[in-house]
A tleap script that builds the chain and sets N, CA, C and O, in Angstrom:
source leaprc.protein.ff14SB
mol = sequence {
  NMET ILE GLN ASN ASP GLN GLU LEU LYS ALA
  THR LEU ASN ARG ILE GLU HIE PHE GLN LYS
  ILE VAL GLU LYS LEU GLN GLN VAL GLU THR
  ASN PRO ARG ASN TYR GLU LEU SER ALA GLY
  GLY PHE LEU ALA GLU ILE ASP ARG MET ASN
  LEU GLU VAL ALA GLU TYR LEU SER VAL HIE
  SER SER GLU LEU ILE LYS PRO ILE THR ASP
  THR VAL HIE LEU LYS PRO ASP ASP VAL LEU
  PHE HIE SER SER ALA GLU HIE GLY TRP GLY
  THR SER LEU GLN ALA VAL SER LEU VAL THR
  CGLU
}
set mol.1.N position { 1.026 -1.275 -0.190 }
set mol.1.CA position { 0.403 0.084 0.013 }
set mol.1.C position { 0.294 1.060 0.000 }
set mol.1.O position { -0.150 1.266 1.129 }
set mol.2.N position { 0.378 2.208 -0.589 }
set mol.2.CA position { 0.712 3.308 -0.898 }
set mol.2.C position { 1.196 4.163 0.669 }
set mol.2.O position { 0.146 4.301 1.297 }
set mol.3.N position { 2.055 4.599 1.262 }
set mol.3.CA position { 2.094 4.943 2.610 }
set mol.3.C position { 2.171 6.707 2.415 }
set mol.3.O position { 1.353 7.009 3.284 }
set mol.4.N position { 2.466 7.552 2.041 }
set mol.4.CA position { 2.807 8.708 1.461 }
set mol.4.C position { 2.671 9.625 0.308 }
set mol.4.O position { 2.534 9.008 -0.748 }
set mol.5.N position { 2.669 10.441 0.234 }
set mol.5.CA position { 2.505 11.155 -1.205 }
set mol.5.C position { 3.612 11.330 -2.138 }
set mol.5.O position { 3.375 11.498 -3.334 }
set mol.6.N position { 4.849 11.302 -1.668 }
set mol.6.CA position { 5.842 10.734 -2.360 }
set mol.6.C position { 5.946 9.104 -2.989 }
set mol.6.O position { 6.616 8.877 -3.997 }
set mol.7.N position { 5.288 8.154 -2.348 }
set mol.7.CA position { 5.104 7.116 -3.012 }
set mol.7.C position { 3.748 7.072 -3.946 }
set mol.7.O position { 3.475 6.140 -4.703 }
set mol.8.N position { 2.986 8.203 -3.758 }
set mol.8.CA position { 1.798 8.059 -4.653 }
set mol.8.C position { 2.156 8.703 -6.137 }
set mol.8.O position { 1.828 8.276 -7.244 }
set mol.9.N position { 2.884 9.791 -5.817 }
set mol.9.CA position { 4.047 10.254 -7.015 }
set mol.9.C position { 4.315 9.448 -7.564 }
set mol.9.O position { 3.901 9.400 -8.722 }
set mol.10.N position { 5.031 8.520 -7.126 }
set mol.10.CA position { 5.996 7.702 -7.571 }
set mol.10.C position { 5.109 6.478 -8.461 }
set mol.10.O position { 5.533 5.930 -9.479 }
set mol.11.N position { 3.940 6.242 -7.880 }
set mol.11.CA position { 2.959 5.532 -8.697 }
set mol.11.C position { 2.283 6.178 -9.595 }
set mol.11.O position { 1.890 5.402 -10.466 }
set mol.12.N position { 2.009 7.126 -9.751 }
set mol.12.CA position { 1.008 7.464 -10.784 }
set mol.12.C position { 2.435 7.943 -12.016 }
set mol.12.O position { 2.234 7.785 -13.220 }
set mol.13.N position { 3.183 8.254 -11.737 }
set mol.13.CA position { 4.706 7.907 -12.486 }
set mol.13.C position { 4.450 6.711 -13.539 }
set mol.13.O position { 4.189 6.708 -14.742 }
set mol.14.N position { 4.672 5.511 -12.398 }
set mol.14.CA position { 4.973 4.355 -12.812 }
set mol.14.C position { 4.199 3.996 -13.941 }
set mol.14.O position { 4.625 3.531 -14.998 }
set mol.15.N position { 2.540 4.354 -13.505 }
set mol.15.CA position { 1.249 4.154 -14.040 }
set mol.15.C position { 1.715 4.489 -15.476 }
set mol.15.O position { 2.017 3.606 -16.279 }
set mol.16.N position { 1.758 5.846 -15.765 }
set mol.16.CA position { 1.685 6.256 -16.683 }
set mol.16.C position { 2.700 6.368 -17.981 }
set mol.16.O position { 2.577 6.738 -19.149 }
set mol.17.N position { 4.112 5.689 -16.897 }
set mol.17.CA position { 4.975 5.180 -18.062 }
set mol.17.C position { 4.837 3.366 -18.497 }
set mol.17.O position { 5.424 2.778 -19.405 }
set mol.18.N position { 3.961 2.871 -17.597 }
set mol.18.CA position { 3.373 1.936 -18.131 }
set mol.18.C position { 2.385 2.020 -19.028 }
set mol.18.O position { 2.415 1.056 -19.793 }
set mol.19.N position { 1.551 2.751 -19.241 }
set mol.19.CA position { 0.670 3.343 -20.271 }
set mol.19.C position { 0.723 3.381 -21.688 }
set mol.19.O position { 0.024 2.832 -22.540 }
set mol.20.N position { 2.025 4.401 -21.788 }
set mol.20.CA position { 3.200 4.674 -22.470 }
set mol.20.C position { 3.707 3.540 -23.337 }
set mol.20.O position { 3.802 3.462 -24.562 }
set mol.21.N position { 4.000 2.703 -22.397 }
set mol.21.CA position { 4.403 0.973 -23.319 }
set mol.21.C position { 3.390 0.707 -23.857 }
set mol.21.O position { 3.347 0.943 -25.065 }
set mol.22.N position { 2.402 0.225 -23.317 }
set mol.22.CA position { 1.213 -0.403 -23.912 }
set mol.22.C position { 0.622 0.365 -24.903 }
set mol.22.O position { -0.161 -0.363 -25.514 }
set mol.23.N position { 0.624 1.330 -25.288 }
set mol.23.CA position { 0.120 2.641 -26.113 }
set mol.23.C position { 1.190 2.495 -27.366 }
set mol.23.O position { 0.775 2.623 -28.518 }
set mol.24.N position { 2.771 2.185 -27.061 }
set mol.24.CA position { 3.257 2.186 -27.935 }
set mol.24.C position { 2.691 0.017 -28.457 }
set mol.24.O position { 2.202 -0.237 -29.558 }
set mol.25.N position { 2.859 -0.710 -27.753 }
set mol.25.CA position { 3.080 -1.555 -28.026 }
set mol.25.C position { 1.845 -1.892 -29.046 }
set mol.25.O position { 2.061 -2.330 -30.176 }
set mol.26.N position { 0.528 -1.645 -28.540 }
set mol.26.CA position { -0.319 -1.201 -29.446 }
set mol.26.C position { -0.072 -0.734 -31.113 }
set mol.26.O position { -0.517 -1.144 -32.185 }
set mol.27.N position { 0.642 0.074 -30.808 }
set mol.27.CA position { 1.015 0.723 -32.513 }
set mol.27.C position { 2.033 0.028 -33.211 }
set mol.27.O position { 2.147 0.419 -34.373 }
set mol.28.N position { 2.801 -0.865 -32.881 }
set mol.28.CA position { 3.783 -1.480 -33.550 }
set mol.28.C position { 3.552 -2.933 -33.407 }
set mol.28.O position { 4.398 -3.623 -33.976 }
set mol.29.N position { 2.580 -3.587 -32.766 }
set mol.29.CA position { 2.198 -5.139 -32.775 }
set mol.29.C position { 1.751 -5.616 -33.894 }
set mol.29.O position { 0.568 -5.295 -33.777 }
set mol.30.N position { 1.815 -6.077 -34.762 }
set mol.30.CA position { 0.820 -6.336 -35.957 }
set mol.30.C position { -0.241 -8.040 -35.760 }
set mol.30.O position { -1.192 -8.273 -36.506 }
set mol.31.N position { 0.053 -8.680 -35.019 }
set mol.31.CA position { -0.725 -9.651 -34.462 }
set mol.31.C position { -1.032 -9.310 -33.006 }
set mol.31.O position { -0.391 -8.872 -32.050 }
set mol.32.N position { -2.564 -9.782 -33.301 }
set mol.32.CA position { -3.498 -9.254 -32.070 }
set mol.32.C position { -3.330 -10.191 -30.963 }
set mol.32.O position { -3.775 -9.793 -29.886 }
set mol.33.N position { -2.754 -11.416 -30.984 }
set mol.33.CA position { -2.583 -12.411 -29.754 }
set mol.33.C position { -1.226 -11.906 -29.308 }
set mol.33.O position { -1.039 -11.663 -28.116 }
set mol.34.N position { -0.123 -11.712 -30.347 }
set mol.34.CA position { 0.883 -11.307 -29.454 }
set mol.34.C position { 0.822 -9.900 -28.914 }
set mol.34.O position { 1.911 -9.551 -28.457 }
set mol.35.N position { 0.180 -9.284 -28.857 }
set mol.35.CA position { 0.070 -7.582 -28.653 }
set mol.35.C position { -0.949 -7.795 -27.128 }
set mol.35.O position { -0.954 -7.010 -26.179 }
set mol.36.N position { -1.786 -9.116 -27.249 }
set mol.36.CA position { -2.323 -9.693 -25.681 }
set mol.36.C position { -1.577 -10.032 -24.984 }
set mol.36.O position { -1.542 -9.673 -23.807 }
set mol.37.N position { -0.785 -10.807 -25.515 }
set mol.37.CA position { 0.265 -11.483 -24.633 }
set mol.37.C position { 1.235 -10.596 -23.935 }
set mol.37.O position { 1.572 -10.850 -22.778 }
set mol.38.N position { 1.779 -9.389 -24.695 }
set mol.38.CA position { 2.556 -8.500 -24.656 }
set mol.38.C position { 2.284 -7.901 -23.420 }
set mol.38.O position { 2.865 -8.063 -22.347 }
set mol.39.N position { 1.036 -6.969 -23.788 }
set mol.39.CA position { 0.458 -5.939 -22.877 }
set mol.39.C position { 0.043 -6.028 -21.444 }
set mol.39.O position { 0.112 -5.213 -20.524 }
set mol.40.N position { -0.546 -7.628 -21.543 }
set mol.40.CA position { -1.216 -7.919 -20.644 }
set mol.40.C position { -1.068 -8.057 -19.146 }
set mol.40.O position { -1.948 -8.045 -18.285 }
set mol.41.N position { 0.820 -8.250 -18.973 }
set mol.41.CA position { 1.536 -7.703 -17.857 }
set mol.41.C position { 1.235 -6.649 -17.124 }
set mol.41.O position { 0.960 -6.578 -15.926 }
set mol.42.N position { 1.346 -5.416 -18.362 }
set mol.42.CA position { 1.669 -4.402 -18.134 }
set mol.42.C position { 0.280 -4.086 -17.415 }
set mol.42.O position { 0.298 -3.765 -16.226 }
set mol.43.N position { -1.315 -4.198 -18.339 }
set mol.43.CA position { -2.029 -3.669 -18.457 }
set mol.43.C position { -2.868 -4.493 -16.715 }
set mol.43.O position { -4.021 -4.200 -16.399 }
set mol.44.N position { -2.247 -5.185 -16.106 }
set mol.44.CA position { -2.778 -6.073 -14.695 }
set mol.44.C position { -2.110 -5.342 -13.793 }
set mol.44.O position { -2.546 -5.236 -12.647 }
set mol.45.N position { -1.136 -4.831 -14.129 }
set mol.45.CA position { 0.123 -4.089 -13.222 }
set mol.45.C position { -0.660 -2.488 -13.066 }
set mol.45.O position { -0.585 -1.925 -11.974 }
set mol.46.N position { -1.330 -1.883 -14.112 }
set mol.46.CA position { -1.972 -0.852 -14.327 }
set mol.46.C position { -2.780 -0.673 -13.466 }
set mol.46.O position { -3.098 0.242 -12.706 }
set mol.47.N position { -3.202 -2.065 -13.761 }
set mol.47.CA position { -5.169 -1.962 -12.215 }
set mol.47.C position { -4.416 -2.191 -11.128 }
set mol.47.O position { -4.710 -1.603 -10.087 }
set mol.48.N position { -3.346 -3.054 -11.165 }
set mol.48.CA position { -3.012 -3.013 -9.297 }
set mol.48.C position { -2.929 -1.854 -8.672 }
set mol.48.O position { -3.373 -1.565 -7.561 }
set mol.49.N position { -2.052 -0.870 -9.800 }
set mol.49.CA position { -1.310 0.332 -9.157 }
set mol.49.C position { -2.494 1.241 -8.933 }
set mol.49.O position { -2.593 2.001 -7.970 }
set mol.50.N position { -3.553 1.080 -10.077 }
set mol.50.CA position { -4.768 1.808 -9.939 }
set mol.50.C position { -5.410 1.963 -8.531 }
set mol.50.O position { -5.691 2.950 -7.852 }
set mol.51.N position { -5.495 1.080 -8.408 }
set mol.51.CA position { -6.307 0.875 -7.054 }
set mol.51.C position { -5.818 0.688 -5.738 }
set mol.51.O position { -6.475 0.486 -4.716 }
set mol.52.N position { -4.509 0.783 -5.886 }
set mol.52.CA position { -3.598 1.352 -4.523 }
set mol.52.C position { -3.560 2.738 -4.473 }
set mol.52.O position { -3.206 3.226 -3.400 }
set mol.53.N position { -3.924 3.700 -5.647 }
set mol.53.CA position { -3.686 5.086 -5.469 }
set mol.53.C position { -6.016 5.161 -5.030 }
set mol.53.O position { -6.715 5.945 -4.389 }
set mol.54.N position { -6.183 4.426 -5.495 }
set mol.54.CA position { -7.494 4.672 -4.962 }
set mol.54.C position { -7.793 4.650 -3.720 }
set mol.54.O position { -8.103 5.677 -3.117 }
set mol.55.N position { -7.728 3.179 -3.027 }
set mol.55.CA position { -7.330 3.042 -1.647 }
set mol.55.C position { -6.425 4.234 -0.834 }
set mol.55.O position { -6.942 4.649 0.203 }
set mol.56.N position { -5.482 4.650 -1.117 }
set mol.56.CA position { -4.612 5.511 -0.173 }
set mol.56.C position { -5.117 7.268 0.016 }
set mol.56.O position { -4.798 8.083 0.882 }
set mol.57.N position { -6.265 7.436 -1.509 }
set mol.57.CA position { -6.561 8.478 -1.483 }
set mol.57.C position { -8.444 8.432 -0.546 }
set mol.57.O position { -9.279 9.232 -0.123 }
set mol.58.N position { -8.276 7.214 -0.641 }
set mol.58.CA position { -9.788 7.434 0.444 }
set mol.58.C position { -9.553 7.555 1.407 }
set mol.58.O position { -10.387 7.980 2.207 }
set mol.59.N position { -8.166 7.199 1.799 }
set mol.59.CA position { -7.842 7.609 3.441 }
set mol.59.C position { -7.654 8.665 3.811 }
set mol.59.O position { -6.656 9.070 3.216 }
set mol.60.N position { -8.312 9.982 4.980 }
set mol.60.CA position { -8.112 11.134 5.385 }
set mol.60.C position { -6.713 10.947 5.799 }
set mol.60.O position { -6.279 9.959 6.390 }
set mol.61.N position { -5.862 12.276 5.335 }
set mol.61.CA position { -4.395 12.338 6.133 }
set mol.61.C position { -4.316 12.110 6.906 }
set mol.61.O position { -3.401 11.333 7.178 }
set mol.62.N position { -5.316 12.644 8.085 }
set mol.62.CA position { -4.887 12.333 9.575 }
set mol.62.C position { -5.159 10.902 9.616 }
set mol.62.O position { -5.627 10.682 10.733 }
set mol.63.N position { -5.107 10.028 9.073 }
set mol.63.CA position { -5.496 8.449 9.594 }
set mol.63.C position { -4.156 7.998 8.956 }
set mol.63.O position { -3.853 6.844 9.259 }
set mol.64.N position { -3.311 8.623 8.166 }
set mol.64.CA position { -2.239 7.922 6.986 }
set mol.64.C position { -1.301 7.908 8.236 }
set mol.64.O position { -1.533 8.639 9.199 }
set mol.65.N position { -0.123 6.965 8.189 }
set mol.65.CA position { 1.054 6.522 8.929 }
set mol.65.C position { 1.775 7.582 8.915 }
set mol.65.O position { 2.124 8.003 7.812 }
set mol.66.N position { 2.103 8.146 9.872 }
set mol.66.CA position { 3.362 9.235 9.807 }
set mol.66.C position { 4.907 9.013 10.169 }
set mol.66.O position { 5.432 8.437 11.122 }
set mol.67.N position { 5.369 9.590 9.213 }
set mol.67.CA position { 7.015 8.850 9.420 }
set mol.67.C position { 7.643 9.584 11.330 }
set mol.67.O position { 7.399 10.725 11.724 }
set mol.68.N position { 8.344 8.623 12.045 }
set mol.68.CA position { 9.113 8.943 12.872 }
set mol.68.C position { 9.836 9.758 12.864 }
set mol.68.O position { 10.600 9.627 11.907 }
set mol.69.N position { 10.132 10.971 13.705 }
set mol.69.CA position { 10.910 12.150 12.669 }
set mol.69.C position { 11.969 11.996 14.328 }
set mol.69.O position { 13.129 12.348 14.115 }
set mol.70.N position { 11.732 11.582 15.708 }
set mol.70.CA position { 12.422 11.696 17.282 }
set mol.70.C position { 13.117 10.420 16.559 }
set mol.70.O position { 12.646 9.547 15.830 }
set mol.71.N position { 14.859 10.742 17.213 }
set mol.71.CA position { 15.618 9.802 16.850 }
set mol.71.C position { 16.300 9.768 18.391 }
set mol.71.O position { 16.879 10.723 18.909 }
set mol.72.N position { 16.114 8.566 18.944 }
set mol.72.CA position { 16.850 7.860 20.166 }
set mol.72.C position { 17.924 7.007 20.382 }
set mol.72.O position { 17.966 5.806 20.114 }
set mol.73.N position { 19.237 8.047 21.138 }
set mol.73.CA position { 20.516 7.609 21.128 }
set mol.73.C position { 20.351 6.457 22.700 }
set mol.73.O position { 20.333 6.755 23.894 }
set mol.74.N position { 20.283 5.510 22.206 }
set mol.74.CA position { 20.625 4.352 23.368 }
set mol.74.C position { 22.035 3.957 23.870 }
set mol.74.O position { 22.838 3.799 22.951 }
set mol.75.N position { 22.504 3.766 25.076 }
set mol.75.CA position { 23.399 3.588 25.819 }
set mol.75.C position { 23.560 1.991 25.578 }
set mol.75.O position { 22.583 1.528 24.989 }
set mol.76.N position { 24.216 1.372 25.785 }
set mol.76.CA position { 24.714 -0.183 25.703 }
set mol.76.C position { 23.656 -0.732 27.182 }
set mol.76.O position { 23.096 -1.804 26.953 }
set mol.77.N position { 23.388 -0.201 28.422 }
set mol.77.CA position { 22.828 -0.108 29.153 }
set mol.77.C position { 21.379 0.131 29.701 }
set mol.77.O position { 20.735 -0.105 30.723 }
set mol.78.N position { 21.210 0.722 28.484 }
set mol.78.CA position { 19.282 1.380 27.901 }
set mol.78.C position { 19.083 0.305 28.690 }
set mol.78.O position { 19.870 -0.439 29.275 }
set mol.79.N position { 17.164 0.362 28.564 }
set mol.79.CA position { 16.579 -1.007 28.468 }
set mol.79.C position { 15.090 -0.014 27.879 }
set mol.79.O position { 14.984 1.069 28.455 }
set mol.80.N position { 14.175 -0.278 26.984 }
set mol.80.CA position { 13.703 0.193 25.946 }
set mol.80.C position { 12.461 -0.423 26.863 }
set mol.80.O position { 12.580 -1.514 27.420 }
set mol.81.N position { 11.079 0.503 26.980 }
set mol.81.CA position { 9.927 0.072 27.935 }
set mol.81.C position { 8.804 0.963 27.176 }
set mol.81.O position { 8.914 2.097 26.711 }
set mol.82.N position { 7.736 0.126 27.198 }
set mol.82.CA position { 6.089 0.917 26.574 }
set mol.82.C position { 5.661 0.973 27.708 }
set mol.82.O position { 5.851 0.032 28.478 }
set mol.83.N position { 4.985 2.083 28.081 }
set mol.83.CA position { 4.227 2.765 29.136 }
set mol.83.C position { 2.684 2.654 28.379 }
set mol.83.O position { 2.487 3.149 27.269 }
set mol.84.N position { 1.838 2.075 28.997 }
set mol.84.CA position { 0.550 1.929 28.609 }
set mol.84.C position { -0.373 3.527 28.637 }
set mol.84.O position { -1.151 3.956 27.783 }
set mol.85.N position { 0.040 4.136 29.890 }
set mol.85.CA position { 0.079 5.486 30.334 }
set mol.85.C position { -0.198 6.583 29.067 }
set mol.85.O position { -0.680 7.690 29.307 }
set mol.86.N position { 0.160 6.155 27.701 }
set mol.86.CA position { 0.042 7.275 27.005 }
set mol.86.C position { 1.740 8.127 26.386 }
set mol.86.O position { 2.132 8.873 25.489 }
set mol.87.N position { 2.243 7.410 27.534 }
set mol.87.CA position { 3.644 7.889 27.056 }
set mol.87.C position { 4.477 7.303 25.298 }
set mol.87.O position { 5.140 7.995 24.525 }
set mol.88.N position { 4.168 6.133 25.198 }
set mol.88.CA position { 4.558 5.384 24.482 }
set mol.88.C position { 5.890 4.980 24.699 }
set mol.88.O position { 6.064 4.798 25.904 }
set mol.89.N position { 7.124 4.717 23.882 }
set mol.89.CA position { 8.455 3.710 23.771 }
set mol.89.C position { 9.065 4.754 24.807 }
set mol.89.O position { 8.646 5.905 24.927 }
set mol.90.N position { 9.796 4.365 25.319 }
set mol.90.CA position { 10.625 5.267 26.276 }
set mol.90.C position { 12.008 4.563 26.213 }
set mol.90.O position { 12.292 3.527 25.612 }
set mol.91.N position { 12.999 5.555 27.156 }
set mol.91.CA position { 14.310 4.462 27.834 }
set mol.91.C position { 13.909 4.228 29.032 }
set mol.91.O position { 12.753 4.482 29.371 }
set mol.92.N position { 14.716 3.761 29.772 }
set mol.92.CA position { 15.123 3.744 31.241 }
set mol.92.C position { 15.387 4.901 31.801 }
set mol.92.O position { 14.692 5.279 32.744 }
set mol.93.N position { 16.145 5.458 31.455 }
set mol.93.CA position { 16.356 7.251 31.664 }
set mol.93.C position { 15.015 8.022 31.664 }
set mol.93.O position { 14.799 8.762 32.623 }
set mol.94.N position { 13.976 7.905 30.554 }
set mol.94.CA position { 12.675 8.394 30.610 }
set mol.94.C position { 12.102 7.801 31.333 }
set mol.94.O position { 11.217 8.522 31.796 }
set mol.95.N position { 12.059 6.335 31.956 }
set mol.95.CA position { 11.059 5.694 32.827 }
set mol.95.C position { 10.974 6.453 34.293 }
set mol.95.O position { 10.005 6.684 35.017 }
set mol.96.N position { 12.293 6.728 34.426 }
set mol.96.CA position { 12.719 7.044 36.186 }
set mol.96.C position { 12.242 8.788 36.080 }
set mol.96.O position { 11.841 9.437 37.046 }
set mol.97.N position { 12.339 9.112 35.225 }
set mol.97.CA position { 11.217 10.940 35.167 }
set mol.97.C position { 10.027 10.914 35.352 }
set mol.97.O position { 9.404 11.699 36.067 }
set mol.98.N position { 9.593 10.033 34.745 }
set mol.98.CA position { 7.785 9.257 34.459 }
set mol.98.C position { 7.730 9.121 36.241 }
set mol.98.O position { 7.191 9.818 37.101 }
set mol.99.N position { 8.239 8.358 36.275 }
set mol.99.CA position { 7.959 7.545 38.209 }
set mol.99.C position { 7.991 9.111 39.268 }
set mol.99.O position { 7.213 9.312 40.200 }
set mol.100.N position { 8.942 9.936 38.876 }
set mol.100.CA position { 9.208 10.693 40.073 }
set mol.100.C position { 8.055 11.622 39.487 }
set mol.100.O position { 7.284 11.941 40.392 }
set mol.101.N position { 7.741 12.096 38.386 }
set mol.101.CA position { 6.789 12.929 38.061 }
set mol.101.C position { 5.573 13.310 38.767 }
set mol.101.O position { 4.800 14.129 38.270 }
savepdb mol mol.pdb
quit
């Protein structure tokens, strides 16, 4: 599935590229059966990518997966934890500060 606008743009570009290939095959292939066999894979891939585009566009931007932008530098003795109190993932040092708050 498409995860962000950059992937959407890449998929749309790929669809356009495949469409041009099929158009060219349609112009140069003289045997209808050979055209069908040559173009079939491209047409199936175009259909699949169009479904992905429709799926991505049907989801509101607030529901899309957001990239992780925070970087945590761990020391060898740090322990990762997950807090159920909506604090998310953290390190043992952060856990100490949560307990003392």
